[in-house]
Backbone bond lengths (Angstrom), bond angles and torsions (degrees), N, CA, C in turn:
res aa  C-N    CA-C-N  psi(-1)  N-CA   C-N-CA  omega(-1)  CA-C   N-CA-C  phi
1 X - - - 1.505 - - 1.545 106.39 -
2 X 1.334 115.94 137.41 1.392 121.65 177.19 1.537 108.01 -124.23
3 X 1.315 119.01 132.60 1.428 123.92 175.86 1.562 109.69 -111.27
4 X 1.367 116.81 133.35 1.421 118.15 178.33 1.471 108.83 -122.45
5 X 1.386 114.57 135.43 1.413 124.02 173.58 1.563 107.57 -132.08
6 X 1.297 111.84 108.90 1.510 114.94 -176.52 1.470 109.89 58.90
7 X 1.341 119.74 -122.70 1.397 126.94 -179.55 1.559 112.94 -95.50
8 X 1.277 114.56 9.11 1.566 118.16 178.93 1.470 110.59 -104.18
9 X 1.341 117.29 139.19 1.403 124.24 179.58 1.554 109.47 -125.93
10 X 1.258 118.58 124.32 1.438 124.56 173.89 1.560 113.16 -115.93
11 X 1.242 115.88 138.67 1.480 121.55 179.37 1.514 113.68 -133.08
12 X 1.287 117.59 163.82 1.417 122.64 -172.54 1.561 114.55 -88.98
13 X 1.370 115.75 15.23 1.464 115.71 -177.11 1.519 106.38 -126.22
14 X 1.331 112.20 155.74 1.531 115.89 179.47 1.554 108.24 -107.39
15 X 1.298 115.84 9.84 1.401 123.67 -179.45 1.469 114.15 -86.72
16 X 1.366 117.44 179.21 1.452 118.28 169.21 1.447 111.87 -104.00
17 X 1.322 119.95 144.19 1.459 126.49 174.01 1.474 107.74 -96.60
18 X 1.368 118.00 124.74 1.418 119.49 -177.41 1.528 110.12 -123.96
19 X 1.323 117.16 141.23 1.414 122.86 174.20 1.564 108.97 -137.09
20 X 1.288 116.95 111.64 1.457 123.45 -168.33 1.512 110.76 53.47
21 X 1.394 117.71 -117.05 1.435 120.83 -177.51 1.487 112.77 -92.55
22 X 1.389 118.38 -6.27 1.455 117.34 -177.74 1.495 111.67 -95.64
23 X 1.382 120.23 138.33 1.407 125.88 177.79 1.474 110.60 -128.12
24 X 1.286 119.73 135.96 1.462 120.79 -178.04 1.541 104.67 -123.23
25 X 1.329 117.70 124.80 1.458 121.46 173.12 1.464 109.41 -82.99
26 X 1.344 114.40 136.39 1.440 120.75 -179.79 1.550 112.80 -124.02
27 X 1.226 120.06 144.82 1.497 121.14 -175.29 1.577 109.78 -94.49
28 X 1.274 115.32 152.55 1.423 126.15 -175.96 1.512 107.21 -65.02
29 X 1.293 119.58 -58.42 1.456 122.19 179.37 1.495 106.67 -148.98
30 X 1.325 118.68 161.27 1.473 120.75 -178.07 1.552 113.63 -58.45
31 X 1.322 114.06 133.19 1.500 119.89 166.78 1.459 106.42 -70.32
32 X 1.342 113.16 150.49 1.509 119.04 175.61 1.495 104.46 -75.15
33 X 1.371 112.31 131.43 1.484 120.36 177.07 1.475 109.61 -136.47
34 X 1.335 116.99 139.12 1.546 122.52 -179.04 1.572 101.51 -137.50
35 X 1.313 114.34 102.62 1.468 119.66 -177.28 1.564 107.03 -109.05
36 X 1.187 118.27 111.18 1.469 124.03 -176.93 1.528 110.55 -110.03
37 X 1.291 118.89 109.30 1.513 123.05 -179.49 1.512 108.74 -109.80
38 X 1.367 115.97 96.36 1.453 119.54 175.79 1.463 115.49 -58.96
39 X 1.400 116.00 -37.02 1.478 117.64 -176.09 1.530 110.89 -64.91
40 X 1.361 119.48 -36.22 1.384 121.73 176.79 1.541 115.98 -90.60
41 X 1.349 115.00 -7.40 1.468 119.62 179.81 1.535 108.92 63.86
42 X 1.329 117.19 45.31 1.436 119.47 -175.66 1.610 105.88 -143.61
43 X 1.339 112.47 153.01 1.462 124.27 177.50 1.543 105.75 -135.83
44 X 1.305 110.21 133.18 1.530 119.61 171.42 1.524 110.62 -122.91
45 X 1.341 112.31 130.82 1.485 115.74 -177.91 1.529 107.12 -130.50
46 X 1.356 116.54 145.76 1.474 120.90 175.09 1.489 108.16 -136.54
47 X 1.244 116.78 145.22 1.480 122.27 178.49 1.532 114.75 166.14
48 X 1.313 118.80 -151.55 1.426 125.43 175.95 1.591 110.44 -138.53
49 X 1.339 112.45 136.56 1.460 116.31 176.59 1.448 110.88 -69.38
50 X 1.359 118.02 135.44 1.450 125.47 174.17 1.527 104.56 -121.37
51 X 1.421 113.63 119.25 1.480 117.68 175.28 1.516 114.75 -64.39
52 X 1.350 114.35 133.77 1.503 119.69 176.04 1.461 116.79 -104.25
53 X 1.272 114.67 -32.79 1.562 118.36 178.26 1.482 110.55 -166.22
54 X 1.309 116.51 142.61 1.530 120.60 171.91 1.512 112.38 97.58
55 X 1.266 123.77 -4.17 1.466 122.71 162.31 1.520 113.23 103.91
56 X 1.359 122.45 -11.22 1.466 117.13 -177.98 1.556 107.17 -77.72
57 X 1.264 117.53 147.95 1.502 125.66 -173.97 1.509 109.42 63.27
58 X 1.345 121.61 22.53 1.417 122.39 175.56 1.588 105.34 -143.49
59 X 1.324 117.06 133.66 1.468 119.61 178.02 1.542 109.69 -135.80
60 X 1.300 116.21 123.02 1.479 121.08 -173.94 1.558 112.76 53.50
61 X 1.383 115.77 34.65 1.453 118.37 176.57 1.553 113.10 86.80
62 X 1.308 117.80 -2.50 1.508 120.90 -176.74 1.507 107.02 -113.92
63 X 1.329 117.84 130.75 1.491 120.17 177.68 1.552 112.90 -62.02
64 X 1.313 112.26 151.64 1.437 120.30 179.77 1.598 105.94 -86.74
65 X 1.305 113.42 129.01 1.421 118.36 -179.88 1.549 109.59 -75.48
66 X 1.404 113.88 124.42 1.462 115.62 -175.73 1.585 110.60 -154.77
67 X 1.246 116.04 162.60 1.467 121.92 175.51 1.614 109.64 -140.41
68 X 1.309 114.90 140.79 1.530 117.29 -168.39 1.489 110.34 -138.37
69 X 1.333 113.69 140.59 1.418 123.53 168.97 1.493 109.17 -119.99
70 X 1.311 117.12 131.17 1.523 118.45 177.80 1.530 105.40 -126.84
71 X 1.311 111.61 136.04 1.487 118.73 175.39 1.479 109.34 -128.41
72 X 1.397 118.66 122.79 1.488 120.76 179.02 1.502 105.31 -118.17
73 X 1.324 112.10 139.31 1.412 124.10 -179.38 1.517 110.70 -132.49
74 X 1.380 117.98 111.70 1.461 123.34 -174.15 1.512 109.87 -56.39
75 X 1.372 117.34 -49.42 1.433 122.11 -172.52 1.508 112.34 -67.22
76 X 1.380 120.49 -27.81 1.412 122.80 177.11 1.617 110.33 -83.76
77 X 1.301 113.43 -21.11 1.444 121.43 176.15 1.543 110.64 75.42
78 X 1.369 118.68 24.90 1.476 119.20 179.22 1.523 108.67 -141.07
79 X 1.353 114.01 158.66 1.401 124.31 165.18 1.463 106.69 -118.61
80 X 1.418 117.28 135.88 1.429 121.85 -174.93 1.530 106.37 -118.25
81 X 1.299 114.65 121.40 1.485 120.69 178.16 1.529 109.32 -105.14
82 X 1.388 112.90 122.68 1.489 116.06 172.41 1.580 107.17 -107.67
83 X 1.333 113.90 123.17 1.480 119.07 -170.89 1.557 105.09 -126.88
84 X 1.398 114.30 138.32 1.378 123.26 170.09 1.608 105.40 -125.87
85 X 1.296 114.46 128.06 1.488 114.87 177.63 1.526 107.95 -146.16
86 X 1.356 111.08 154.33 1.459 119.26 178.99 1.518 105.13 -89.79
87 X 1.442 118.72 124.56 1.377 121.76 178.46 1.516 110.92 -64.84
88 X 1.328 116.54 126.95 1.533 119.14 -176.54 1.505 109.55 -69.87
89 X 1.374 120.10 -17.67 1.439 124.84 -176.22 1.490 110.78 -91.02
90 X 1.375 116.34 -52.52 1.492 115.69 -174.62 1.499 112.17 -100.19
91 X 1.439 118.79 -16.19 1.460 119.46 -175.08 1.562 115.00 82.61
92 X 1.344 113.38 -4.19 1.462 118.28 177.49 1.476 112.06 -72.40
93 X 1.348 115.70 153.77 1.519 123.32 173.02 1.522 107.03 -84.72
94 X 1.403 114.68 125.82 1.501 121.27 -179.62 1.571 105.29 -116.21
95 X 1.278 112.85 125.28 1.504 118.32 176.20 1.448 108.69 -117.37
96 X 1.414 115.44 126.66 1.369 122.12 -176.15 1.483 111.17 -134.71
97 X 1.364 116.99 165.89 1.452 121.94 176.50 1.583 103.34 -137.06
98 X 1.352 113.08 134.22 1.447 119.66 177.19 1.566 108.66 -121.82
99 X 1.270 116.52 135.23 1.464 123.37 177.44 1.557 110.30 -110.00
100 X 1.275 113.96 114.40 1.537 124.68 177.56 1.508 111.63 -97.83
101 X 1.301 118.80 133.90 1.449 123.85 176.24 1.537 108.89 -87.16
102 X 1.323 118.74 125.25 1.417 121.25 -178.56 1.486 108.39 -73.21
103 X 1.340 114.42 126.11 1.485 119.82 179.41 1.592 112.43 -108.39
104 X 1.377 113.18 -17.00 1.397 119.35 -177.65 1.543 109.59 -154.14
105 X 1.292 117.05 130.90 1.430 121.95 177.11 1.579 106.96 -144.79
106 X 1.397 114.81 108.17 1.405 118.91 176.31 1.512 109.22 -137.69
107 X 1.335 119.06 -171.78 1.389 121.52 -172.02 1.511 115.18 -67.84
108 X 1.406 114.79 -21.50 1.446 122.60 -176.07 1.508 114.06 -100.33
109 X 1.356 115.92 -34.24 1.475 116.29 -169.89 1.588 107.34 -153.40
110 X 1.350 107.65 152.09 1.455 117.82 172.07 1.511 106.24 -122.58
111 X 1.312 119.51 130.94 1.455 125.66 176.82 1.473 111.16 -122.08
112 X 1.270 118.39 134.51 1.548 122.61 178.19 1.503 104.63 -144.91
113 X 1.409 110.62 156.86 1.491 114.45 -174.99 1.511 107.05 -144.30
114 X 1.316 115.64 162.95 1.444 125.45 173.39 1.542 107.99 -135.92
115 X 1.296 117.07 131.62 1.520 117.74 177.01 1.560 109.04 -105.79
116 X 1.239 118.05 152.92 1.463 122.04 174.14 1.552 106.99 -124.95
117 X 1.375 115.41 145.67 1.395 119.66 174.89 1.500 114.33 -83.79
118 X 1.292 121.11 163.15 1.484 120.89 -178.70 1.558 108.69 -69.08
119 X 1.342 112.29 149.55 1.477 119.65 176.30 1.532 110.04 -154.88
120 X 1.339 114.11 170.79 1.484 119.14 178.02 1.517 106.96 -123.57
121 X 1.369 114.87 141.62 1.468 117.71 178.12 1.527 104.17 -146.03
122 X 1.348 116.37 129.38 1.477 122.96 171.61 1.555 111.01 51.83
123 X 1.374 116.04 41.21 1.448 123.32 175.27 1.526 113.56 79.96
124 X 1.358 118.95 5.27 1.405 119.99 175.91 1.487 114.16 -108.49
125 X 1.299 118.02 134.57 1.553 124.88 -177.57 1.457 105.10 -87.34
126 X 1.309 118.29 116.46 1.466 121.42 175.69 1.537 111.04 -112.13
127 X 1.322 113.83 112.09 1.492 119.17 -177.01 1.545 113.14 -70.22
128 X 1.268 114.91 176.04 1.433 120.22 174.37 1.535 110.53 -54.85
129 X 1.305 116.20 146.49 1.431 123.97 173.27 1.385 118.28 -131.50
130 X 1.334 120.10 173.24 1.419 125.40 176.99 1.527 111.07 -145.53
131 X 1.338 112.77 134.26 1.436 123.49 173.62 1.499 108.57 -105.91
132 X 1.328 118.59 125.33 1.478 122.15 176.42 1.463 111.91 -115.09
133 X 1.335 119.18 112.83 1.428 124.83 176.18 1.523 110.83 -92.57
134 X 1.309 117.24 121.89 1.520 118.33 177.26 1.542 108.65 -121.03
135 X 1.287 113.79 130.07 1.507 126.67 177.48 1.471 111.84 -109.57
136 X 1.303 120.03 109.54 1.453 124.90 177.72 1.519 106.92 -86.73
137 X 1.364 118.86 102.59 1.401 121.43 -178.31 1.558 116.51 -69.02
138 X 1.373 114.46 -26.46 1.485 115.90 175.37 1.555 115.05 -75.32
139 X 1.267 118.00 -39.62 1.427 122.50 177.94 1.482 116.92 -93.12
140 X 1.424 115.42 -4.36 1.468 123.44 -177.91 1.488 110.26 51.71
141 X 1.349 114.08 59.25 1.475 117.73 -178.90 1.574 106.40 -136.58
142 X 1.350 111.89 154.67 1.538 117.76 -179.61 1.511 103.77 -129.82
143 X 1.386 113.24 142.86 1.526 120.64 174.41 1.532 103.82 -136.21
144 X 1.306 112.22 159.53 1.414 127.34 -178.32 1.544 108.01 -136.57
145 X 1.387 113.94 123.29 1.459 118.90 177.71 1.464 106.39 -118.95
146 X 1.375 117.16 131.27 1.460 123.80 179.01 1.504 111.18 -113.89
147 X 1.322 115.79 121.84 1.380 122.76 174.78 1.528 110.19 -108.50
148 X 1.327 120.49 129.82 1.448 121.25 -173.55 1.539 111.05 -148.20
149 X 1.251 116.72 167.64 1.491 121.95 178.29 1.591 103.27 -136.72
150 X 1.346 112.57 127.45 1.496 120.34 -179.96 1.525 108.82 -130.31
151 X 1.334 119.14 117.30 1.416 123.86 -178.96 1.591 112.60 51.03
152 X 1.339 109.90 44.59 1.530 119.18 178.64 1.425 117.02 78.85
153 X 1.334 118.42 -2.23 1.510 120.16 -179.57 1.531 107.90 -104.60
154 X 1.282 115.12 135.86 1.438 123.19 178.76 1.560 110.30 -88.31
155 X 1.326 114.82 144.19 1.471 117.78 174.41 1.545 110.03 -147.25
156 X 1.307 111.00 164.17 1.512 119.96 -179.09 1.470 108.23 -136.15
157 X 1.304 122.55 140.14 1.419 126.38 167.15 1.509 110.33 -131.85
158 X 1.410 116.00 156.74 1.414 122.27 178.65 1.500 111.90 -131.44
159 X 1.353 114.56 148.05 1.522 116.47 176.98 1.588 102.14 -146.09
160 X 1.388 111.45 160.59 1.426 116.90 173.37 1.529 108.16 -132.24
161 X 1.301 121.18 154.87 1.418 125.47 -178.46 1.549 108.81 -89.63
162 X 1.303 120.22 134.90 1.414 124.50 -178.83 1.545 106.53 -150.11
163 X 1.311 116.37 -173.68 1.466 117.62 -177.59 1.527 110.59 -76.50
164 X 1.349 115.07 151.05 1.436 119.64 -179.67 1.562 110.58 -64.65
165 X 1.396 115.70 -30.40 1.441 116.63 178.57 1.512 112.55 -65.24
166 X 1.383 118.08 -35.59 1.468 120.80 175.87 1.523 111.82 -63.68
167 X 1.381 114.21 -42.83 1.514 121.55 176.86 1.470 110.61 -60.81
168 X 1.358 121.06 -43.26 1.428 123.54 -178.01 1.566 108.83 -72.64
169 X 1.306 120.66 -28.60 1.423 119.28 171.88 1.484 118.64 -58.71
170 X 1.469 106.43 -45.65 1.421 116.01 176.22 1.504 112.66 -67.59
171 X 1.352 118.27 -39.14 1.416 122.78 179.42 1.595 111.93 -60.63
172 X 1.304 111.01 -46.52 1.504 117.20 -179.39 1.508 110.40 -62.37
173 X 1.343 118.41 -41.52 1.483 121.34 -177.10 1.579 109.03 -68.11
174 X 1.346 114.62 -41.69 1.463 118.43 -178.94 1.570 115.52 -70.97
175 X 1.405 115.55 -24.29 1.436 119.59 -178.68 1.529 111.98 -78.82
176 X 1.350 118.29 -15.43 1.452 121.85 -179.95 1.501 113.56 -72.00
């Protein structure tokens, strides 16, 4: 499986792919990157979401395999997350994009959010929700907090962005 985001390619193997005289090295999973460019008022982040609490990015105790690119631009007022993940239920590859509205941008932190309207699916009533993306510019870290309501009950989950290698280490340990 190969995942492409812009000019970056990630593949599931740690080997080299060769064709005749040409060889291309490919990485196992994305390394965590946090590139903060104050001159351009932009931040680029790459990695994988690892669930901390509340169940998101975790299914039956096993982490969801995913890779993420986040691009924030102060002048546009948005952060755009491109995410590819393997569904823990079906095994299918799911590719999604999320647009977060920037609510705070200062020298220490960027905060952005996305709200969702209530809806129903398969007999469940899912109330409005909110995703809050926080970028700590000093520690070069990214967290995601999800607040939701399902069948009248409120819930919260947390995740942080880290390297894909760390995620796969956790995944391999939990699959045993």
